Structures are given as structure tokens and as C-alpha cells.
C-alpha positions in Angstrom: -172.1 -39.0 -145.4 -171.7 -41.8 -147.9 -170.4 -41.4 -151.5 -173.9 -41.4 -152.8 -174.4 -38.0 -151.2 -171.5 -36.4 -153.0 -172.2 -34.1 -156.0 -170.8 -35.2 -159.4 -167.3 -33.8 -159.3 -166.0 -35.6 -162.4 -163.5 -37.4 -160.2 -165.1 -40.8 -160.2 -164.7 -41.3 -163.9 -165.5 -44.8 -165.0 -162.3 -46.4 -166.4 -162.4 -49.1 -169.0 -161.3 -52.5 -167.7 -157.5 -52.6 -167.8 -157.1 -48.8 -168.4 -155.6 -47.9 -165.0 -151.8 -47.9 -164.3 -150.1 -51.2 -163.4 -149.2 -52.0 -159.8 -145.5 -51.5 -159.2 -145.5 -54.5 -156.9 -147.4 -57.2 -158.8 -148.2 -55.7 -162.3 -152.0 -56.0 -161.7 -154.2 -53.2 -163.1 -154.8 -50.7 -160.2 -158.3 -49.7 -159.1 -159.1 -46.0 -158.7 -159.9 -44.7 -155.2 -162.1 -41.7 -154.7 -160.5 -39.7 -152.0 -162.5 -36.6 -151.2 -162.0 -33.7 -148.7 -165.1 -34.1 -146.4 -163.9 -31.9 -143.5 -163.6 -28.1 -143.2 -165.7 -27.2 -146.2 -166.2 -23.7 -144.9 -169.0 -21.6 -146.4 -171.1 -24.7 -147.2 -169.0 -25.9 -150.1 -169.5 -29.4 -151.2 -166.9 -32.1 -150.6 -164.1 -31.8 -153.2 -161.6 -34.2 -154.6 -158.0 -34.2 -153.3 -155.4 -32.9 -155.7 -153.9 -36.4 -156.3 -155.2 -39.5 -158.1 -155.3 -42.4 -155.6 -155.0 -46.0 -156.6 -155.0 -49.4 -154.9 -154.2 -53.0 -156.0 -156.9 -55.5 -155.1 -154.4 -58.4 -155.6 -151.5 -57.3 -153.3 -153.0 -54.4 -151.2 -150.6 -51.8 -152.6 -151.9 -48.2 -152.2 -150.5 -45.0 -153.6 -151.1 -41.8 -155.6 -150.0 -39.9 -158.6 -150.2 -36.1 -159.2 -153.2 -35.1 -161.3 -150.9 -33.2 -163.7 -149.0 -36.5 -164.3 -146.0 -38.0 -162.8 -144.8 -41.2 -161.2 -146.9 -43.3 -158.8 -145.8 -42.9 -155.2 -146.3 -45.8 -152.7 -148.0 -45.2 -149.4 -148.2 -47.6 -146.4 -151.5 -48.6 -144.8 -151.5 -48.2 -141.0 -153.0 -50.7 -138.7 -154.5 -50.7 -135.2 -154.7 -47.4 -133.4 -152.4 -45.7 -135.8 -154.7 -46.6 -138.7 -157.7 -44.9 -137.1 -158.2 -41.4 -138.4 -158.1 -38.9 -135.6 -160.1 -36.5 -137.7 -163.1 -38.6 -138.7 -162.7 -41.7 -136.5 -162.7 -44.3 -139.3 -160.7 -47.5 -138.6 -157.9 -48.6 -140.9 -158.3 -45.4 -143.0 -154.8 -43.8 -142.6 -151.9 -44.3 -145.0 -148.4 -42.7 -144.7 -145.6 -41.9 -147.1 -142.1 -43.2 -146.7 -140.3 -41.3 -143.9 -137.5 -38.9 -144.7 -134.7 -38.3 -142.2 -133.4 -34.8 -141.3 -130.0 -34.0 -140.0 -131.5 -32.9 -136.7 -132.6 -36.4 -135.8 -136.3 -35.9 -136.7 -138.2 -38.0 -139.3 -141.0 -36.7 -141.4 -143.8 -38.3 -143.3 -147.2 -37.4 -144.7 -150.4 -39.0 -143.3 -153.6 -39.1 -145.4 -157.0 -40.5 -144.4 -158.6 -42.3 -147.4 -162.1 -41.7 -146.0 -162.3 -38.0 -145.1 -159.4 -36.8 -147.3 -157.6 -35.0 -144.5 -153.8 -35.0 -144.6 -151.2 -34.0 -142.1 -147.4 -33.8 -142.2 -145.9 -35.6 -139.2 -142.6 -35.0 -137.5 -141.2 -37.4 -134.9 -138.0 -38.6 -133.3 -136.4 -41.7 -134.8 
């Protein structure tokens, strides 16, 4: 399904040139990404927007999100190769992850999000 098949959700608002937040890395105006849940729409519900606003920088390739209710931008890291392929929808170079957090038990945690199908998954792994 391409984005032309999506119902008007009000998420893809057109922003005036220069109206997005500034990139934390290079200060360029960020471009809005439409990240929509496309999986597990039980009961025939239409795809729906994720609960965050997603942004990318076309100059330096920064990607991140901010909560819809407001708040600071949070950087994510694009994954490459096999790790970048979404294991839910199969799209290449679609996955991004948060900065890992360390736990006292030797495990690390991060948050993986597919920018194509909108599926997210908390991950836990040994450091």
C-alpha cells in the first residue's frame, strides 16, 4: 500500500517552508516524516498515525521524533544492512533505534521503529 492509499488522517499537514524545528546536528529546518501504523489494524481499521511526530534532516541525515503533546526532539539512529531491514514488513533500510540504556543486570535496552510500517519493538540484548 502506498501513501496515496491512506485516508486523510490530518497527520500529513503541509508545513510552510521553514516552519519545522531545526536539526540539532546542523540547524537545517527538519522535514516531517509520515510514520503510520500499517500492520495489525484489526477489525478493518484504516492505517493510523503513530503517537509521535517524526522528522528527518535532508542535509545531514539526522532522524528523530518528538511527542505529539510537545517536548524535546529525541534522536534515533538509522540501521544499515540486515539490521536495517524491517522483520515485520521486509523493507530495506527502514529501521531506526533509540540510544541504548544500560541496566545493572548487564542487559542493554533500546527501542526499534520501522519508518515504513510504523511497527515498534523494545529490544533487550547483552552488551
